[in-house]
Chimera marker file (.cmm) of the C-alpha trace (Angstrom):
<marker_set name="trace">
<marker id="1" x="0.161" y="-0.166" z="-0.407" r="1" g="1" b="0" radius="0.5"/>
<marker id="2" x="1.612" y="3.217" z="-0.742" r="1" g="1" b="0" radius="0.5"/>
<marker id="3" x="1.063" y="6.497" z="0.863" r="1" g="1" b="0" radius="0.5"/>
<marker id="4" x="-1.569" y="8.739" z="1.270" r="1" g="1" b="0" radius="0.5"/>
<marker id="5" x="-1.689" y="12.209" z="0.411" r="1" g="1" b="0" radius="0.5"/>
<marker id="6" x="-2.958" y="14.548" z="3.480" r="1" g="1" b="0" radius="0.5"/>
<marker id="7" x="-6.222" y="15.671" z="1.983" r="1" g="1" b="0" radius="0.5"/>
<marker id="8" x="-7.000" y="11.908" z="1.052" r="1" g="1" b="0" radius="0.5"/>
<marker id="9" x="-6.368" y="10.925" z="4.768" r="1" g="1" b="0" radius="0.5"/>
<marker id="10" x="-8.393" y="13.627" z="5.853" r="1" g="1" b="0" radius="0.5"/>
<marker id="11" x="-11.244" y="12.434" z="3.752" r="1" g="1" b="0" radius="0.5"/>
<marker id="12" x="-11.079" y="9.094" z="4.835" r="1" g="1" b="0" radius="0.5"/>
<marker id="13" x="-11.408" y="10.212" z="8.670" r="1" g="1" b="0" radius="0.5"/>
<marker id="14" x="-14.083" y="12.498" z="8.036" r="1" g="1" b="0" radius="0.5"/>
<marker id="15" x="-15.859" y="9.885" z="5.981" r="1" g="1" b="0" radius="0.5"/>
<marker id="16" x="-15.335" y="7.210" z="8.802" r="1" g="1" b="0" radius="0.5"/>
<marker id="17" x="-16.215" y="9.418" z="11.540" r="1" g="1" b="0" radius="0.5"/>
<marker id="18" x="-19.539" y="10.615" z="9.757" r="1" g="1" b="0" radius="0.5"/>
<marker id="19" x="-20.380" y="6.858" z="9.093" r="1" g="1" b="0" radius="0.5"/>
<marker id="20" x="-19.929" y="6.108" z="12.733" r="1" g="1" b="0" radius="0.5"/>
<marker id="21" x="-21.569" y="8.959" z="13.881" r="1" g="1" b="0" radius="0.5"/>
<marker id="22" x="-24.750" y="7.527" z="12.079" r="1" g="1" b="0" radius="0.5"/>
<marker id="23" x="-24.642" y="4.126" z="13.143" r="1" g="1" b="0" radius="0.5"/>
<marker id="24" x="-24.885" y="5.883" z="16.814" r="1" g="1" b="0" radius="0.5"/>
<marker id="25" x="-28.438" y="7.030" z="15.554" r="1" g="1" b="0" radius="0.5"/>
<marker id="26" x="-29.810" y="9.918" z="17.723" r="1" g="1" b="0" radius="0.5"/>
<marker id="27" x="-27.094" y="9.824" z="20.640" r="1" g="1" b="0" radius="0.5"/>
<marker id="28" x="-24.715" y="11.497" z="18.192" r="1" g="1" b="0" radius="0.5"/>
<marker id="29" x="-27.289" y="13.128" z="15.945" r="1" g="1" b="0" radius="0.5"/>
<marker id="30" x="-30.281" y="14.148" z="18.201" r="1" g="1" b="0" radius="0.5"/>
<marker id="31" x="-33.770" y="13.948" z="16.134" r="1" g="1" b="0" radius="0.5"/>
<marker id="32" x="-35.478" y="16.659" z="18.143" r="1" g="1" b="0" radius="0.5"/>
<marker id="33" x="-33.258" y="19.656" z="17.661" r="1" g="1" b="0" radius="0.5"/>
<marker id="34" x="-33.580" y="23.170" z="19.094" r="1" g="1" b="0" radius="0.5"/>
<marker id="35" x="-35.177" y="24.900" z="16.160" r="1" g="1" b="0" radius="0.5"/>
<marker id="36" x="-37.423" y="21.998" z="15.517" r="1" g="1" b="0" radius="0.5"/>
<marker id="37" x="-39.300" y="22.250" z="18.946" r="1" g="1" b="0" radius="0.5"/>
<marker id="38" x="-39.901" y="25.707" z="18.393" r="1" g="1" b="0" radius="0.5"/>
<marker id="39" x="-42.663" y="25.021" z="16.047" r="1" g="1" b="0" radius="0.5"/>
<marker id="40" x="-46.115" y="27.513" z="15.667" r="1" g="1" b="0" radius="0.5"/>
<marker id="41" x="-49.205" y="25.871" z="14.732" r="1" g="1" b="0" radius="0.5"/>
<marker id="42" x="-48.549" y="25.978" z="11.159" r="1" g="1" b="0" radius="0.5"/>
<marker id="43" x="-46.587" y="27.853" z="8.392" r="1" g="1" b="0" radius="0.5"/>
<marker id="44" x="-47.189" y="31.804" z="8.957" r="1" g="1" b="0" radius="0.5"/>
<marker id="45" x="-49.727" y="30.803" z="11.534" r="1" g="1" b="0" radius="0.5"/>
<marker id="46" x="-49.648" y="31.817" z="15.360" r="1" g="1" b="0" radius="0.5"/>
<marker id="47" x="-52.149" y="31.158" z="17.776" r="1" g="1" b="0" radius="0.5"/>
<marker id="48" x="-52.124" y="32.791" z="21.428" r="1" g="1" b="0" radius="0.5"/>
<marker id="49" x="-53.618" y="35.668" z="23.500" r="1" g="1" b="0" radius="0.5"/>
<marker id="50" x="-53.491" y="39.117" z="22.890" r="1" g="1" b="0" radius="0.5"/>
<marker id="51" x="-51.736" y="40.887" z="25.176" r="1" g="1" b="0" radius="0.5"/>
<marker id="52" x="-51.926" y="44.759" z="23.536" r="1" g="1" b="0" radius="0.5"/>
<marker id="53" x="-53.686" y="46.038" z="20.622" r="1" g="1" b="0" radius="0.5"/>
<marker id="54" x="-53.533" y="49.188" z="19.101" r="1" g="1" b="0" radius="0.5"/>
<marker id="55" x="-56.294" y="50.022" z="15.936" r="1" g="1" b="0" radius="0.5"/>
<marker id="56" x="-56.388" y="53.847" z="14.664" r="1" g="1" b="0" radius="0.5"/>
<marker id="57" x="-58.618" y="54.516" z="11.067" r="1" g="1" b="0" radius="0.5"/>
<marker id="58" x="-58.724" y="50.600" z="10.554" r="1" g="1" b="0" radius="0.5"/>
<marker id="59" x="-54.631" y="50.367" z="10.851" r="1" g="1" b="0" radius="0.5"/>
<marker id="60" x="-52.988" y="49.325" z="13.528" r="1" g="1" b="0" radius="0.5"/>
<marker id="61" x="-50.747" y="46.794" z="15.563" r="1" g="1" b="0" radius="0.5"/>
<marker id="62" x="-52.041" y="43.361" z="17.701" r="1" g="1" b="0" radius="0.5"/>
<marker id="63" x="-49.390" y="41.670" z="20.203" r="1" g="1" b="0" radius="0.5"/>
<marker id="64" x="-49.977" y="37.966" z="20.544" r="1" g="1" b="0" radius="0.5"/>
<marker id="65" x="-48.118" y="35.996" z="22.755" r="1" g="1" b="0" radius="0.5"/>
<marker id="66" x="-47.846" y="32.269" z="21.250" r="1" g="1" b="0" radius="0.5"/>
<marker id="67" x="-49.366" y="29.791" z="23.305" r="1" g="1" b="0" radius="0.5"/>
<marker id="68" x="-46.888" y="27.167" z="21.566" r="1" g="1" b="0" radius="0.5"/>
<marker id="69" x="-43.482" y="28.561" z="21.798" r="1" g="1" b="0" radius="0.5"/>
<marker id="70" x="-44.326" y="31.858" z="24.672" r="1" g="1" b="0" radius="0.5"/>
<marker id="71" x="-42.774" y="34.261" z="22.077" r="1" g="1" b="0" radius="0.5"/>
<marker id="72" x="-44.375" y="37.872" z="21.600" r="1" g="1" b="0" radius="0.5"/>
<marker id="73" x="-45.111" y="38.641" z="18.004" r="1" g="1" b="0" radius="0.5"/>
<marker id="74" x="-46.462" y="42.123" z="16.779" r="1" g="1" b="0" radius="0.5"/>
<marker id="75" x="-48.381" y="42.050" z="13.820" r="1" g="1" b="0" radius="0.5"/>
<marker id="76" x="-49.404" y="45.004" z="11.863" r="1" g="1" b="0" radius="0.5"/>
<marker id="77" x="-53.491" y="44.758" z="10.532" r="1" g="1" b="0" radius="0.5"/>
<marker id="78" x="-54.646" y="47.233" z="7.823" r="1" g="1" b="0" radius="0.5"/>
<marker id="79" x="-57.596" y="47.484" z="5.686" r="1" g="1" b="0" radius="0.5"/>
<marker id="80" x="-57.190" y="44.629" z="3.728" r="1" g="1" b="0" radius="0.5"/>
<marker id="81" x="-56.705" y="42.278" z="7.266" r="1" g="1" b="0" radius="0.5"/>
<marker id="82" x="-60.050" y="39.814" z="7.428" r="1" g="1" b="0" radius="0.5"/>
<marker id="83" x="-61.556" y="39.390" z="10.868" r="1" g="1" b="0" radius="0.5"/>
<marker id="84" x="-63.544" y="36.116" z="11.700" r="1" g="1" b="0" radius="0.5"/>
<marker id="85" x="-66.139" y="37.216" z="13.430" r="1" g="1" b="0" radius="0.5"/>
<marker id="86" x="-66.336" y="40.365" z="12.017" r="1" g="1" b="0" radius="0.5"/>
<marker id="87" x="-64.728" y="42.722" z="14.820" r="1" g="1" b="0" radius="0.5"/>
<marker id="88" x="-61.073" y="43.765" z="16.800" r="1" g="1" b="0" radius="0.5"/>
<marker id="89" x="-60.301" y="41.233" z="19.280" r="1" g="1" b="0" radius="0.5"/>
<marker id="90" x="-59.862" y="42.426" z="23.003" r="1" g="1" b="0" radius="0.5"/>
<marker id="91" x="-56.774" y="42.139" z="25.303" r="1" g="1" b="0" radius="0.5"/>
<marker id="92" x="-57.014" y="38.082" z="26.703" r="1" g="1" b="0" radius="0.5"/>
<marker id="93" x="-58.933" y="36.663" z="23.863" r="1" g="1" b="0" radius="0.5"/>
<marker id="94" x="-57.430" y="33.635" z="22.179" r="1" g="1" b="0" radius="0.5"/>
<marker id="95" x="-56.784" y="34.229" z="18.768" r="1" g="1" b="0" radius="0.5"/>
<marker id="96" x="-55.268" y="32.391" z="15.443" r="1" g="1" b="0" radius="0.5"/>
<marker id="97" x="-53.357" y="34.964" z="13.251" r="1" g="1" b="0" radius="0.5"/>
<marker id="98" x="-52.446" y="34.170" z="9.680" r="1" g="1" b="0" radius="0.5"/>
<marker id="99" x="-49.591" y="36.437" z="8.546" r="1" g="1" b="0" radius="0.5"/>
<marker id="100" x="-47.461" y="37.288" z="5.695" r="1" g="1" b="0" radius="0.5"/>
<marker id="101" x="-43.802" y="38.196" z="6.153" r="1" g="1" b="0" radius="0.5"/>
<marker id="102" x="-43.137" y="41.534" z="4.478" r="1" g="1" b="0" radius="0.5"/>
<marker id="103" x="-39.300" y="42.899" z="4.328" r="1" g="1" b="0" radius="0.5"/>
<marker id="104" x="-39.508" y="41.741" z="8.490" r="1" g="1" b="0" radius="0.5"/>
<marker id="105" x="-43.113" y="43.025" z="9.348" r="1" g="1" b="0" radius="0.5"/>
<marker id="106" x="-45.432" y="40.696" z="10.037" r="1" g="1" b="0" radius="0.5"/>
<marker id="107" x="-48.440" y="41.661" z="8.118" r="1" g="1" b="0" radius="0.5"/>
<marker id="108" x="-51.789" y="39.735" z="9.536" r="1" g="1" b="0" radius="0.5"/>
<marker id="109" x="-54.088" y="38.760" z="6.783" r="1" g="1" b="0" radius="0.5"/>
<marker id="110" x="-56.476" y="36.841" z="9.054" r="1" g="1" b="0" radius="0.5"/>
<marker id="111" x="-57.470" y="36.924" z="12.563" r="1" g="1" b="0" radius="0.5"/>
<marker id="112" x="-60.108" y="34.256" z="13.923" r="1" g="1" b="0" radius="0.5"/>
<marker id="113" x="-61.086" y="34.859" z="17.251" r="1" g="1" b="0" radius="0.5"/>
<marker id="114" x="-61.063" y="31.274" z="18.994" r="1" g="1" b="0" radius="0.5"/>
<marker id="115" x="-61.733" y="31.778" z="22.743" r="1" g="1" b="0" radius="0.5"/>
<marker id="116" x="-63.432" y="34.986" z="24.258" r="1" g="1" b="0" radius="0.5"/>
<marker id="117" x="-62.011" y="35.913" z="27.701" r="1" g="1" b="0" radius="0.5"/>
<link id1="1" id2="2" r="1" g="1" b="0" radius="0.2"/>
<link id1="2" id2="3" r="1" g="1" b="0" radius="0.2"/>
<link id1="3" id2="4" r="1" g="1" b="0" radius="0.2"/>
<link id1="4" id2="5" r="1" g="1" b="0" radius="0.2"/>
<link id1="5" id2="6" r="1" g="1" b="0" radius="0.2"/>
<link id1="6" id2="7" r="1" g="1" b="0" radius="0.2"/>
<link id1="7" id2="8" r="1" g="1" b="0" radius="0.2"/>
<link id1="8" id2="9" r="1" g="1" b="0" radius="0.2"/>
<link id1="9" id2="10" r="1" g="1" b="0" radius="0.2"/>
<link id1="10" id2="11" r="1" g="1" b="0" radius="0.2"/>
<link id1="11" id2="12" r="1" g="1" b="0" radius="0.2"/>
<link id1="12" id2="13" r="1" g="1" b="0" radius="0.2"/>
<link id1="13" id2="14" r="1" g="1" b="0" radius="0.2"/>
<link id1="14" id2="15" r="1" g="1" b="0" radius="0.2"/>
<link id1="15" id2="16" r="1" g="1" b="0" radius="0.2"/>
<link id1="16" id2="17" r="1" g="1" b="0" radius="0.2"/>
<link id1="17" id2="18" r="1" g="1" b="0" radius="0.2"/>
<link id1="18" id2="19" r="1" g="1" b="0" radius="0.2"/>
<link id1="19" id2="20" r="1" g="1" b="0" radius="0.2"/>
<link id1="20" id2="21" r="1" g="1" b="0" radius="0.2"/>
<link id1="21" id2="22" r="1" g="1" b="0" radius="0.2"/>
<link id1="22" id2="23" r="1" g="1" b="0" radius="0.2"/>
<link id1="23" id2="24" r="1" g="1" b="0" radius="0.2"/>
<link id1="24" id2="25" r="1" g="1" b="0" radius="0.2"/>
<link id1="25" id2="26" r="1" g="1" b="0" radius="0.2"/>
<link id1="26" id2="27" r="1" g="1" b="0" radius="0.2"/>
<link id1="27" id2="28" r="1" g="1" b="0" radius="0.2"/>
<link id1="28" id2="29" r="1" g="1" b="0" radius="0.2"/>
<link id1="29" id2="30" r="1" g="1" b="0" radius="0.2"/>
<link id1="30" id2="31" r="1" g="1" b="0" radius="0.2"/>
<link id1="31" id2="32" r="1" g="1" b="0" radius="0.2"/>
<link id1="32" id2="33" r="1" g="1" b="0" radius="0.2"/>
<link id1="33" id2="34" r="1" g="1" b="0" radius="0.2"/>
<link id1="34" id2="35" r="1" g="1" b="0" radius="0.2"/>
<link id1="35" id2="36" r="1" g="1" b="0" radius="0.2"/>
<link id1="36" id2="37" r="1" g="1" b="0" radius="0.2"/>
<link id1="37" id2="38" r="1" g="1" b="0" radius="0.2"/>
<link id1="38" id2="39" r="1" g="1" b="0" radius="0.2"/>
<link id1="39" id2="40" r="1" g="1" b="0" radius="0.2"/>
<link id1="40" id2="41" r="1" g="1" b="0" radius="0.2"/>
<link id1="41" id2="42" r="1" g="1" b="0" radius="0.2"/>
<link id1="42" id2="43" r="1" g="1" b="0" radius="0.2"/>
<link id1="43" id2="44" r="1" g="1" b="0" radius="0.2"/>
<link id1="44" id2="45" r="1" g="1" b="0" radius="0.2"/>
<link id1="45" id2="46" r="1" g="1" b="0" radius="0.2"/>
<link id1="46" id2="47" r="1" g="1" b="0" radius="0.2"/>
<link id1="47" id2="48" r="1" g="1" b="0" radius="0.2"/>
<link id1="48" id2="49" r="1" g="1" b="0" radius="0.2"/>
<link id1="49" id2="50" r="1" g="1" b="0" radius="0.2"/>
<link id1="50" id2="51" r="1" g="1" b="0" radius="0.2"/>
<link id1="51" id2="52" r="1" g="1" b="0" radius="0.2"/>
<link id1="52" id2="53" r="1" g="1" b="0" radius="0.2"/>
<link id1="53" id2="54" r="1" g="1" b="0" radius="0.2"/>
<link id1="54" id2="55" r="1" g="1" b="0" radius="0.2"/>
<link id1="55" id2="56" r="1" g="1" b="0" radius="0.2"/>
<link id1="56" id2="57" r="1" g="1" b="0" radius="0.2"/>
<link id1="57" id2="58" r="1" g="1" b="0" radius="0.2"/>
<link id1="58" id2="59" r="1" g="1" b="0" radius="0.2"/>
<link id1="59" id2="60" r="1" g="1" b="0" radius="0.2"/>
<link id1="60" id2="61" r="1" g="1" b="0" radius="0.2"/>
<link id1="61" id2="62" r="1" g="1" b="0" radius="0.2"/>
<link id1="62" id2="63" r="1" g="1" b="0" radius="0.2"/>
<link id1="63" id2="64" r="1" g="1" b="0" radius="0.2"/>
<link id1="64" id2="65" r="1" g="1" b="0" radius="0.2"/>
<link id1="65" id2="66" r="1" g="1" b="0" radius="0.2"/>
<link id1="66" id2="67" r="1" g="1" b="0" radius="0.2"/>
<link id1="67" id2="68" r="1" g="1" b="0" radius="0.2"/>
<link id1="68" id2="69" r="1" g="1" b="0" radius="0.2"/>
<link id1="69" id2="70" r="1" g="1" b="0" radius="0.2"/>
<link id1="70" id2="71" r="1" g="1" b="0" radius="0.2"/>
<link id1="71" id2="72" r="1" g="1" b="0" radius="0.2"/>
<link id1="72" id2="73" r="1" g="1" b="0" radius="0.2"/>
<link id1="73" id2="74" r="1" g="1" b="0" radius="0.2"/>
<link id1="74" id2="75" r="1" g="1" b="0" radius="0.2"/>
<link id1="75" id2="76" r="1" g="1" b="0" radius="0.2"/>
<link id1="76" id2="77" r="1" g="1" b="0" radius="0.2"/>
<link id1="77" id2="78" r="1" g="1" b="0" radius="0.2"/>
<link id1="78" id2="79" r="1" g="1" b="0" radius="0.2"/>
<link id1="79" id2="80" r="1" g="1" b="0" radius="0.2"/>
<link id1="80" id2="81" r="1" g="1" b="0" radius="0.2"/>
<link id1="81" id2="82" r="1" g="1" b="0" radius="0.2"/>
<link id1="82" id2="83" r="1" g="1" b="0" radius="0.2"/>
<link id1="83" id2="84" r="1" g="1" b="0" radius="0.2"/>
<link id1="84" id2="85" r="1" g="1" b="0" radius="0.2"/>
<link id1="85" id2="86" r="1" g="1" b="0" radius="0.2"/>
<link id1="86" id2="87" r="1" g="1" b="0" radius="0.2"/>
<link id1="87" id2="88" r="1" g="1" b="0" radius="0.2"/>
<link id1="88" id2="89" r="1" g="1" b="0" radius="0.2"/>
<link id1="89" id2="90" r="1" g="1" b="0" radius="0.2"/>
<link id1="90" id2="91" r="1" g="1" b="0" radius="0.2"/>
<link id1="91" id2="92" r="1" g="1" b="0" radius="0.2"/>
<link id1="92" id2="93" r="1" g="1" b="0" radius="0.2"/>
<link id1="93" id2="94" r="1" g="1" b="0" radius="0.2"/>
<link id1="94" id2="95" r="1" g="1" b="0" radius="0.2"/>
<link id1="95" id2="96" r="1" g="1" b="0" radius="0.2"/>
<link id1="96" id2="97" r="1" g="1" b="0" radius="0.2"/>
<link id1="97" id2="98" r="1" g="1" b="0" radius="0.2"/>
<link id1="98" id2="99" r="1" g="1" b="0" radius="0.2"/>
<link id1="99" id2="100" r="1" g="1" b="0" radius="0.2"/>
<link id1="100" id2="101" r="1" g="1" b="0" radius="0.2"/>
<link id1="101" id2="102" r="1" g="1" b="0" radius="0.2"/>
<link id1="102" id2="103" r="1" g="1" b="0" radius="0.2"/>
<link id1="103" id2="104" r="1" g="1" b="0" radius="0.2"/>
<link id1="104" id2="105" r="1" g="1" b="0" radius="0.2"/>
<link id1="105" id2="106" r="1" g="1" b="0" radius="0.2"/>
<link id1="106" id2="107" r="1" g="1" b="0" radius="0.2"/>
<link id1="107" id2="108" r="1" g="1" b="0" radius="0.2"/>
<link id1="108" id2="109" r="1" g="1" b="0" radius="0.2"/>
<link id1="109" id2="110" r="1" g="1" b="0" radius="0.2"/>
<link id1="110" id2="111" r="1" g="1" b="0" radius="0.2"/>
<link id1="111" id2="112" r="1" g="1" b="0" radius="0.2"/>
<link id1="112" id2="113" r="1" g="1" b="0" radius="0.2"/>
<link id1="113" id2="114" r="1" g="1" b="0" radius="0.2"/>
<link id1="114" id2="115" r="1" g="1" b="0" radius="0.2"/>
<link id1="115" id2="116" r="1" g="1" b="0" radius="0.2"/>
<link id1="116" id2="117" r="1" g="1" b="0" radius="0.2"/>
</marker_set>
């Protein structure tokens, strides 16, 4: 057997370590990673309690504390936001918000009131 170059030796070592790690299963590569557990109810959907609301002339913002992650989200509402039922939510109500991310601003497209306080 001849001499291996340094690049080939490193490639073989990394490959062996990778295959050994895959053989260990969940002890080496955990199935549930930190970012996988911070999930909301769906893509671009959050369910939680209203902690703050400010609307003026059919525009404003709603702050919702998520039921799943506990993180606060600030959603901007406007003329095109759909409310089900057709009214603004109040502080303490549980709502489900569907939104779009517009250049870093979360704009609510649909606000559904789940439970009244």
